[in-house]
All heavy atoms as an XYZ file, in Angstrom:
654
protein
N     -13.836     13.653     15.779
C     -12.620     12.894     15.974
C     -12.143     12.371     14.616
O     -12.902     11.788     13.865
C     -12.897     11.728     16.919
C     -11.701     10.837     17.124
S     -11.865      9.725     18.524
C     -12.734      8.356     17.790
N     -10.878     12.594     14.285
C     -10.303     12.124     13.032
C      -9.471     10.880     13.302
O      -8.564     10.905     14.118
C      -9.462     13.220     12.384
C      -9.134     12.904     10.950
O      -9.659     11.957     10.378
N      -8.274     13.696     10.369
N      -9.786      9.802     12.618
C      -9.139      8.515     12.835
C      -8.382      8.103     11.586
O      -8.784      8.421     10.480
C     -10.202      7.450     13.159
O     -11.018      7.926     14.223
C      -9.574      6.143     13.555
N      -7.274      7.392     11.747
C      -6.534      6.826     10.626
C      -6.501      5.316     10.774
O      -6.181      4.794     11.841
C      -5.096      7.371     10.585
O      -5.163      8.792     10.438
C      -4.325      6.788      9.419
N      -6.865      4.620      9.701
C      -6.817      3.166      9.667
C      -5.730      2.761      8.689
O      -5.683      3.268      7.567
C      -8.153      2.572      9.201
C      -9.298      2.876     10.109
C     -10.103      3.998      9.893
C      -9.589      2.053     11.170
C     -11.159      4.282     10.732
C     -10.647      2.318     12.013
C     -11.431      3.440     11.793
N      -4.860      1.856      9.084
C      -3.821      1.332      8.192
C      -3.990     -0.173      8.100
O      -4.334     -0.837      9.065
C      -2.431      1.684      8.708
C      -2.180      3.181      8.684
C      -0.741      3.553      8.989
O       0.140      2.684      8.805
O      -0.525      4.695      9.386
N      -3.777     -0.714      6.902
C      -3.946     -2.141      6.724
C      -3.306     -2.597      5.428
O      -2.543     -1.865      4.808
N      -3.623     -3.802      5.036
C      -3.098     -4.349      3.796
C      -3.362     -5.835      3.706
O      -4.053     -6.412      4.535
N      -2.781     -6.431      2.685
C      -2.994     -7.857      2.463
C      -2.112     -8.685      3.397
O      -1.143     -8.192      3.957
C      -2.724     -8.203      0.999
S      -1.072     -7.818      0.443
N      -2.464     -9.944      3.549
C      -1.722    -10.832      4.458
C      -0.280    -11.059      4.033
O       0.595    -11.246      4.876
C      -2.438    -12.178      4.571
C      -3.770    -12.172      5.309
C      -4.430    -13.541      5.215
C      -3.570    -11.762      6.749
N      -0.006    -11.045      2.735
C       1.367    -11.275      2.278
C       2.255    -10.062      2.479
O       3.478    -10.157      2.364
C       1.388    -11.732      0.826
S       0.859    -10.484     -0.366
N       1.664     -8.893      2.787
C       2.432     -7.694      3.098
C       2.867     -6.868      1.908
O       3.497     -5.828      2.082
N       2.556     -7.293      0.696
C       2.968     -6.550     -0.498
C       2.224     -5.222     -0.602
O       2.808     -4.195     -0.934
C       2.762     -7.403     -1.768
C       2.969     -6.581     -3.022
C       3.679     -8.600     -1.754
N       0.939     -5.235     -0.346
C       0.113     -4.034     -0.477
C      -0.247     -3.476      0.885
O      -0.665     -4.221      1.782
C      -1.170     -4.376     -1.244
C      -0.889     -4.786     -2.663
O      -0.641     -3.960     -3.510
N      -0.899     -6.081     -2.913
N      -0.095     -2.174      1.023
C      -0.457     -1.482      2.258
C      -1.305     -0.280      1.881
O      -1.108      0.334      0.822
C       0.776     -1.010      3.019
C       1.750     -2.111      3.401
C       1.208     -3.124      4.372
N       0.785     -2.499      5.615
C       0.025     -3.082      6.532
N      -0.398     -4.322      6.342
N      -0.316     -2.464      7.629
N      -2.247      0.064      2.743
C      -3.092      1.217      2.480
C      -3.401      1.971      3.767
O      -3.179      1.465      4.873
C      -4.388      0.810      1.768
C      -5.150     -0.278      2.497
O      -5.355     -0.149      3.713
O      -5.554     -1.245      1.844
N      -3.909      3.192      3.596
C      -4.251      4.033      4.737
C      -5.553      4.762      4.411
O      -5.734      5.245      3.290
C      -3.139      5.056      4.986
C      -3.398      6.002      6.130
C      -2.263      7.016      6.305
N      -1.012      6.323      6.528
C       0.090      6.498      5.781
N       0.089      7.319      4.755
N       1.205      5.836      6.051
N      -6.434      4.811      5.378
C      -7.673      5.577      5.245
C      -7.689      6.594      6.366
O      -7.563      6.242      7.536
C      -8.920      4.666      5.321
C      -8.896      3.660      4.165
C     -10.195      5.483      5.313
C      -9.985      2.618      4.221
N      -7.819      7.865      5.995
C      -7.860      8.954      6.970
C      -9.294      9.415      7.139
O     -10.015      9.615      6.168
C      -7.003     10.126      6.491
O      -5.670      9.716      6.319
N      -9.709      9.588      8.373
C     -11.067     10.037      8.649
C     -11.937      8.900      9.133
O     -11.568      7.728      9.069
N     -13.071      9.249      9.618
C     -14.010      8.265     10.140
C     -14.718      7.547      8.999
O     -15.045      8.163      7.986
C     -15.037      8.935     11.043
C     -14.393      9.521     12.274
O     -13.510      8.902     12.852
N     -14.796     10.716     12.657
N     -14.958      6.245      9.141
C     -15.697      5.522      8.093
C     -17.139      6.019      8.018
O     -17.700      6.469      9.016
C     -15.636      4.069      8.554
C     -15.380      4.125     10.009
C     -14.605      5.393     10.262
N     -17.711      5.938      6.816
C     -19.116      6.291      6.649
C     -20.000      5.179      7.194
O     -21.089      5.437      7.698
C     -19.420      6.535      5.175
C     -18.606      7.645      4.512
C     -18.884      7.700      3.021
C     -18.911      8.984      5.165
N     -19.525      3.928      7.077
C     -20.288      2.772      7.536
C     -19.371      1.553      7.627
O     -18.370      1.475      6.923
C     -21.430      2.475      6.548
O     -22.166      1.351      6.942
N     -19.713      0.634      8.497
C     -19.059     -0.671      8.571
C     -20.190     -1.700      8.530
O     -21.169     -1.568      9.266
C     -18.228     -0.830      9.864
C     -17.628     -2.215      9.955
C     -17.132      0.234      9.922
N     -20.070     -2.687      7.649
C     -21.178     -3.629      7.486
C     -20.690     -5.002      7.044
O     -19.572     -5.147      6.581
C     -22.193     -3.082      6.465
C     -21.611     -2.896      5.080
C     -21.753     -3.881      4.117
C     -20.921     -1.732      4.747
C     -21.222     -3.723      2.863
C     -20.378     -1.566      3.484
C     -20.542     -2.561      2.547
O     -20.001     -2.398      1.294
N     -21.550     -5.982      7.168
C     -21.305     -7.337      6.668
C     -22.162     -7.531      5.426
O     -23.383     -7.424      5.485
C     -21.653     -8.379      7.728
N     -21.507     -7.787      4.293
C     -22.226     -8.024      3.036
C     -22.403     -9.519      2.838
O     -21.446    -10.280      2.952
C     -21.455     -7.415      1.866
S     -22.334     -7.637      0.297
N     -23.624     -9.942      2.532
C     -23.934    -11.348      2.345
C     -24.251    -11.690      0.889
O     -24.828    -12.735      0.607
C     -25.140    -11.735      3.217
C     -24.857    -11.666      4.678
N     -24.893    -10.477      5.372
C     -24.522    -12.606      5.565
C     -24.610    -10.710      6.642
N     -24.369    -11.993      6.787
N     -23.865    -10.823     -0.067
C     -24.172    -11.102     -1.467
C     -23.383    -12.317     -1.945
O     -22.365    -12.697     -1.355
C     -23.889     -9.880     -2.350
S     -22.152     -9.598     -2.762
N     -23.852    -12.941     -2.997
C     -23.232    -14.150     -3.532
C     -21.775    -13.895     -3.914
O     -20.908    -14.738     -3.674
C     -24.036    -14.697     -4.726
C     -25.443    -15.112     -4.293
C     -23.303    -15.839     -5.417
C     -25.468    -16.239     -3.276
N     -21.482    -12.738     -4.523
C     -20.107    -12.443     -4.920
C     -19.191    -12.390     -3.700
O     -18.089    -12.958     -3.721
C     -20.029    -11.135     -5.690
C     -18.612    -10.846     -6.144
O     -18.031    -11.678     -6.865
O     -18.068     -9.797     -5.747
N     -19.596    -11.735     -2.634
C     -18.761    -11.677     -1.419
C     -18.603    -13.059     -0.789
O     -17.539    -13.395     -0.282
C     -19.344    -10.684     -0.412
S     -19.054     -8.955     -0.872
N     -19.649    -13.874     -0.833
C     -19.547    -15.239     -0.310
C     -18.537    -16.049     -1.129
O     -17.710    -16.761     -0.554
C     -20.910    -15.916     -0.321
C     -21.871    -15.339      0.682
C     -23.255    -15.965      0.582
O     -23.490    -16.914     -0.151
N     -24.192    -15.406      1.332
N     -18.591    -15.942     -2.434
C     -17.656    -16.681     -3.290
C     -16.224    -16.185     -3.106
O     -15.291    -16.970     -3.047
C     -18.058    -16.543     -4.754
C     -19.283    -17.326     -5.111
C     -19.636    -17.167     -6.574
N     -20.831    -17.929     -6.879
C     -21.710    -17.599     -7.800
N     -21.527    -16.511     -8.528
N     -22.767    -18.337     -8.009
N     -16.066    -14.860     -3.038
C     -14.732    -14.267     -2.951
C     -14.050    -14.589     -1.629
O     -12.851    -14.790     -1.568
C     -14.844    -12.754     -3.143
C     -13.551    -12.050     -3.386
C     -13.759    -10.604     -3.769
N     -14.687     -9.879     -2.925
C     -14.396     -9.405     -1.725
N     -13.207     -9.569     -1.220
N     -15.301     -8.751     -1.022
N     -14.825    -14.668     -0.537
C     -14.233    -14.902      0.780
C     -14.306    -16.361      1.228
O     -13.615    -16.750      2.164
C     -14.928    -14.049      1.862
O     -16.298    -14.442      1.963
C     -14.818    -12.569      1.537
N     -15.168    -17.153      0.601
C     -15.358    -18.534      1.055
C     -16.089    -18.579      2.380
O     -15.971    -19.537      3.142
N     -16.852    -17.551      2.681
C     -17.561    -17.412      3.953
C     -19.008    -17.042      3.681
O     -19.409    -16.876      2.529
C     -16.870    -16.312      4.778
O     -17.561    -16.096      5.987
N     -19.777    -16.886      4.726
C     -21.172    -16.461      4.592
C     -21.294    -14.960      4.364
O     -22.352    -14.469      4.001
C     -21.965    -16.858      5.833
N     -20.212    -14.219      4.579
C     -20.251    -12.759      4.443
C     -18.836    -12.214      4.314
O     -17.854    -12.918      4.511
C     -20.930    -12.128      5.659
C     -20.233    -12.433      6.948
C     -19.211    -11.628      7.429
C     -20.588    -13.553      7.694
C     -18.562    -11.918      8.611
C     -19.946    -13.855      8.882
C     -18.923    -13.041      9.338
N     -18.759    -10.935      3.953
C     -17.486    -10.207      3.932
C     -17.692     -8.925      4.738
O     -18.691     -8.235      4.550
C     -17.070     -9.868      2.512
N     -16.785     -8.625      5.639
C     -16.854     -7.378      6.392
C     -16.284     -6.257      5.534
O     -15.237     -6.410      4.909
C     -16.077     -7.474      7.698
C     -16.681     -8.411      8.740
C     -15.766     -8.496      9.960
C     -18.060     -7.948      9.151
N     -16.976     -5.128      5.510
C     -16.560     -4.004      4.676
C     -16.657     -2.709      5.459
O     -17.488     -2.567      6.356
C     -17.449     -3.902      3.433
O     -17.315     -5.045      2.634
N     -15.802     -1.774      5.084
C     -15.843     -0.436      5.654
C     -16.012      0.542      4.503
O     -15.211      0.536      3.561
C     -14.560     -0.126      6.423
C     -14.579      1.244      7.048
S     -13.179      1.580      8.127
C     -11.865      1.695      6.937
N     -17.040      1.353      4.554
C     -17.321      2.339      3.525
C     -16.650      3.649      3.917
O     -16.847      4.149      5.027
C     -18.835      2.524      3.394
C     -19.347      3.462      2.332
C     -18.954      2.959      0.953
C     -20.851      3.586      2.438
N     -15.804      4.183      3.008
C     -15.096      5.439      3.258
C     -15.078      6.247      1.965
O     -15.245      5.702      0.867
C     -13.670      5.157      3.729
N     -14.850      7.528      2.081
C     -14.740      8.386      0.901
C     -13.450      8.041      0.149
O     -12.406      7.845      0.754
C     -14.724      9.848      1.300
C     -15.985     10.270      2.010
C     -16.013     11.771      2.239
N     -17.107     12.136      3.105
C     -18.390     12.146      2.781
N     -18.753     11.800      1.569
N     -19.322     12.492      3.648
N     -13.529      7.960     -1.187
C     -12.345      7.586     -1.967
C     -11.212      8.592     -1.794
O     -10.038      8.219     -1.846
C     -12.695      7.415     -3.444
O     -13.259      8.608     -3.956
N     -11.531      9.853     -1.553
C     -10.491     10.867     -1.346
C      -9.686     10.610     -0.074
O      -8.565     11.092      0.057
C     -11.116     12.261     -1.296
N     -10.235      9.844      0.876
C      -9.531      9.581      2.124
C      -8.664      8.320      2.054
O      -7.952      8.004      2.990
C     -10.522      9.451      3.282
O     -11.277      8.253      3.157
N      -8.709      7.600      0.910
C      -7.962      6.357      0.763
C      -6.634      6.606      0.062
O      -6.569      7.344     -0.923
C      -8.779      5.344     -0.033
C     -10.058      4.933      0.631
S     -11.100      3.869     -0.375
C     -10.058      2.465     -0.614
N      -5.574      5.979      0.552
C      -4.240      6.127     -0.018
C      -3.554      4.763     -0.049
O      -3.485      4.072      0.958
C      -3.437      7.094      0.843
C      -1.994      7.220      0.461
C      -1.195      8.028      1.469
O      -1.732      8.415      2.520
O      -0.004      8.244      1.193
N      -3.049      4.378     -1.204
C      -2.253      3.165     -1.328
C      -0.817      3.548     -0.994
O      -0.229      4.400     -1.660
C      -2.350      2.598     -2.742
C      -1.667      1.275     -2.994
C      -2.327      0.169     -2.189
C      -1.701      0.927     -4.472
N      -0.253      2.963      0.056
C       1.096      3.342      0.476
C       2.161      2.417     -0.102
O       3.327      2.793     -0.141
C       1.198      3.383      2.019
O       0.834      2.117      2.557
C       0.291      4.458      2.589
N       1.803      1.224     -0.551
C       2.741      0.357     -1.269
C       1.959     -0.696     -2.041
O       0.829     -1.025     -1.695
C       3.729     -0.323     -0.309
O       3.077     -1.278      0.486
N       2.579     -1.207     -3.097
C       1.941     -2.232     -3.910
C       1.130     -1.650     -5.045
O       1.088     -0.437     -5.257
N       0.465     -2.512     -5.784
C      -0.342     -2.112     -6.933
C      -1.633     -2.928     -6.948
O      -1.584     -4.153     -7.012
C       0.437     -2.336     -8.226
C      -0.283     -1.916     -9.478
C      -0.559     -0.422     -9.518
O       0.284      0.373     -9.160
N      -1.755     -0.058     -9.927
N      -2.802     -2.281     -6.918
C      -4.058     -3.039     -6.959
C      -4.300     -3.655     -8.337
O      -3.729     -3.223     -9.336
C      -5.116     -1.980     -6.643
C      -4.509     -0.688     -7.025
C      -3.019     -0.840     -6.828
N      -5.149     -4.672     -8.360
C      -5.535     -5.383     -9.573
C      -7.030     -5.149     -9.776
O      -7.801     -5.186     -8.825
C      -5.255     -6.895     -9.402
C      -5.723     -7.675    -10.611
C      -3.785     -7.138     -9.134
N      -7.443     -4.922    -11.011
C      -8.869     -4.711    -11.309
C      -9.620     -6.035    -11.222
O      -9.123     -7.079    -11.636
C      -9.032     -4.110    -12.692
N     -10.835     -5.990    -10.678
C     -11.691     -7.169    -10.520
C     -13.100     -6.762    -10.921
O     -13.580     -5.707    -10.511
C     -11.649     -7.605     -9.050
C     -12.703     -8.610     -8.655
C     -12.538     -9.958     -8.932
C     -13.863     -8.217     -7.991
C     -13.506    -10.889     -8.553
C     -14.831     -9.128     -7.626
C     -14.644    -10.468     -7.905
O     -15.605    -11.377     -7.538
N     -13.751     -7.555    -11.748
C     -15.136     -7.284    -12.169
C     -15.956     -8.553    -11.953
O     -15.478     -9.644    -12.224
C     -15.186     -6.877    -13.639
C     -14.418     -5.606    -13.954
C     -14.424     -5.304    -15.440
N     -15.705     -4.814    -15.927
C     -16.123     -3.555    -15.844
N     -15.356     -2.667    -15.286
N     -17.292     -3.199    -16.322
N     -17.179     -8.384    -11.489
C     -18.075     -9.526    -11.295
C     -19.484     -9.141    -11.731
O     -19.967     -8.054    -11.407
C     -18.087     -9.948     -9.830
N     -20.131    -10.023    -12.465
C     -21.518     -9.818    -12.877
C     -22.421    -10.231    -11.720
O     -22.301    -11.345    -11.193
C     -21.829    -10.642    -14.109
N     -23.293     -9.322    -11.302
C     -24.230     -9.611    -10.210
C     -25.513    -10.207    -10.765
O     -25.840    -10.040    -11.940
C     -24.526     -8.336     -9.421
C     -23.294     -7.643     -8.819
C     -23.707     -6.359     -8.106
C     -22.567     -8.565     -7.866
N     -26.259    -10.894     -9.929
C     -27.467    -11.602    -10.370
C     -28.545    -10.667    -10.901
O     -29.392    -11.076    -11.678
C     -28.026    -12.450     -9.232
O     -28.371    -11.640     -8.129
N     -28.524     -9.385    -10.505
C     -29.540     -8.441    -10.982
C     -29.108     -7.724    -12.259
O     -29.765     -6.800    -12.707
C     -29.886     -7.431     -9.890
C     -28.719     -6.549     -9.491
O     -27.631     -6.677    -10.093
O     -28.885     -5.743     -8.566
N     -27.970     -8.137    -12.861
C     -27.522     -7.572    -14.124
C     -26.487     -6.456    -13.976
O     -25.879     -6.064    -14.968
N     -26.294     -5.943    -12.783
C     -25.281     -4.912    -12.583
C     -23.892     -5.554    -12.568
O     -23.763     -6.758    -12.455
C     -25.506     -4.163    -11.268
C     -26.799     -3.369    -11.243
C     -27.016     -2.703     -9.900
N     -27.097     -3.737     -8.863
C     -26.783     -3.524     -7.586
N     -26.388     -2.348     -7.169
N     -26.881     -4.494     -6.701
N     -22.865     -4.717    -12.690
C     -21.486     -5.189    -12.627
C     -20.813     -4.571    -11.413
O     -20.856     -3.356    -11.222
C     -20.711     -4.801    -13.901
O     -21.360     -5.390    -15.013
C     -19.272     -5.282    -13.837
N     -20.196     -5.407    -10.601
C     -19.426     -4.946     -9.448
C     -17.989     -4.767     -9.911
O     -17.399     -5.670    -10.498
C     -19.507     -5.968     -8.322
C     -18.728     -5.596     -7.083
C     -18.906     -6.679     -6.036
C     -18.143     -6.369     -4.779
N     -18.354     -7.422     -3.773
N     -17.425     -3.582     -9.662
C     -16.057     -3.265    -10.049
C     -15.265     -3.015     -8.781
O     -15.711     -2.276     -7.904
C     -16.012     -2.014    -10.947
C     -14.595     -1.686    -11.360
C     -16.895     -2.194    -12.158
N     -14.087     -3.630     -8.667
C     -13.295     -3.477     -7.451
C     -11.817     -3.389     -7.778
O     -11.365     -3.881     -8.808
C     -13.536     -4.652     -6.509
N     -11.087     -2.761     -6.881
C      -9.629     -2.841     -6.865
C      -9.286     -3.790     -5.741
O      -9.754     -3.617     -4.620
C      -9.003     -1.469     -6.622
C      -9.112     -0.585     -7.826
O      -8.872     -1.019     -8.943
N      -9.514      0.651     -7.627
N      -8.496     -4.791     -6.030
C      -8.142     -5.778     -5.015
C      -6.633     -5.812     -4.850
O      -5.872     -5.407     -5.730
C      -8.694     -7.181     -5.370
C     -10.215     -7.181     -5.347
C      -8.190     -7.657     -6.722
N      -6.196     -6.300     -3.701
C      -4.788     -6.314     -3.358
C      -4.188     -7.695     -3.442
O      -4.824     -8.669     -3.065
C      -4.583     -5.842     -1.914
C      -5.088     -4.474     -1.615
C      -4.920     -4.152     -0.157
O      -5.096     -5.007      0.684
N      -4.593     -2.929      0.145
N      -2.962     -7.745     -3.859
C      -2.116     -8.916     -3.698
C      -2.667    -10.230     -4.193
O      -3.682    -10.320     -4.874
N      -1.982    -11.265     -3.813
C      -2.285    -12.635     -4.209
C      -3.665    -13.073     -3.741
O      -4.349    -13.829     -4.404
C      -1.205    -13.548     -3.633
C      -1.301    -15.032     -3.937
C      -1.206    -15.263     -5.450
C      -0.183    -15.777     -3.237
N      -4.110    -12.607     -2.581
C      -5.370    -13.083     -1.982
C      -6.572    -12.256     -2.378
O      -7.680    -12.541     -1.983
C      -5.226    -13.127     -0.459
C      -3.997    -13.838     -0.063
C      -2.896    -13.290      0.530
C      -3.694    -15.208     -0.256
N      -1.916    -14.234      0.710
C      -2.377    -15.430      0.222
C      -4.366    -16.277     -0.803
C      -1.757    -16.682      0.196
C      -3.736    -17.515     -0.840
C      -2.467    -17.707     -0.348
N      -6.369    -11.209     -3.131
C      -7.441    -10.340     -3.635
C      -8.284     -9.724     -2.523
O      -9.506     -9.657     -2.640
C      -8.330    -11.092     -4.620
C      -7.685    -11.251     -5.952
N      -8.379    -11.536     -7.076
C      -6.388    -11.162     -6.353
C      -7.558    -11.632     -8.112
N      -6.340    -11.406     -7.673
N      -7.644     -9.254     -1.473
C      -8.350     -8.509     -0.436
C      -8.868     -7.221     -1.068
O      -8.111     -6.491     -1.697
C      -7.416     -8.188      0.729
N     -10.151     -6.957     -0.918
C     -10.763     -5.796     -1.545
C     -10.277     -4.497     -0.929
O     -10.134     -4.385      0.276
C     -12.290     -5.899     -1.415
O     -12.882     -4.786     -2.025
N     -10.037     -3.497     -1.787
C      -9.680     -2.185     -1.266
C     -10.493     -1.081     -1.924
O     -10.165      0.071     -1.828
C      -8.193     -1.905     -1.385
C      -7.692     -1.737     -2.780
S      -6.010     -1.108     -2.795
C      -6.238      0.541     -2.220
N     -11.571     -1.429     -2.560
C     -12.442     -0.422     -3.133
C     -13.399     -1.039     -4.135
O     -12.957     -1.692     -5.059
N     -14.680     -0.851     -3.929
C     -15.715     -1.391     -4.807
C     -16.620     -0.290     -5.297
O     -16.783      0.729     -4.658
C     -16.600     -2.387     -4.062
C     -15.873     -3.644     -3.617
O     -14.739     -3.860     -4.048
O     -16.457     -4.408     -2.823
N     -17.220     -0.539     -6.438
C     -18.286      0.316     -6.983
C     -19.204     -0.608     -7.768
O     -18.803     -1.677     -8.202
C     -17.709      1.388     -7.884
N     -20.432     -0.185     -7.962
C     -21.393     -0.958     -8.744
C     -21.827     -0.124     -9.932
O     -22.159      1.041     -9.773
C     -22.603     -1.364     -7.899
O     -22.150     -2.082     -6.760
C     -23.547     -2.238     -8.691
N     -21.781     -0.720    -11.135
C     -22.198     -0.017    -12.356
C     -23.630     -0.345    -12.677
O     -24.093     -1.413    -12.444
C     -21.309     -0.421    -13.529
C     -19.866     -0.042    -13.340
C     -19.002     -0.517    -14.490
O     -19.348     -1.493    -15.178
O     -17.947      0.085    -14.693
């Protein structure tokens, strides 16, 4: 089954589309996600980058140093910095 997910930031400036089934959906409890969301966790959906399409707006680069020395790199949307793609270096 091929599924399409459409979403974006709350202010409506950025919109995106993911085609295909997600590889995983999970709740991340790392310190960076807790700080970024102001919650105990952040819900995330893992998908192939080739299936992701930005339909409007422009993402902003975000980098965070993790406690184990790695760097988390993300593209975030709009004023509220809703994540639309992460990687760890």
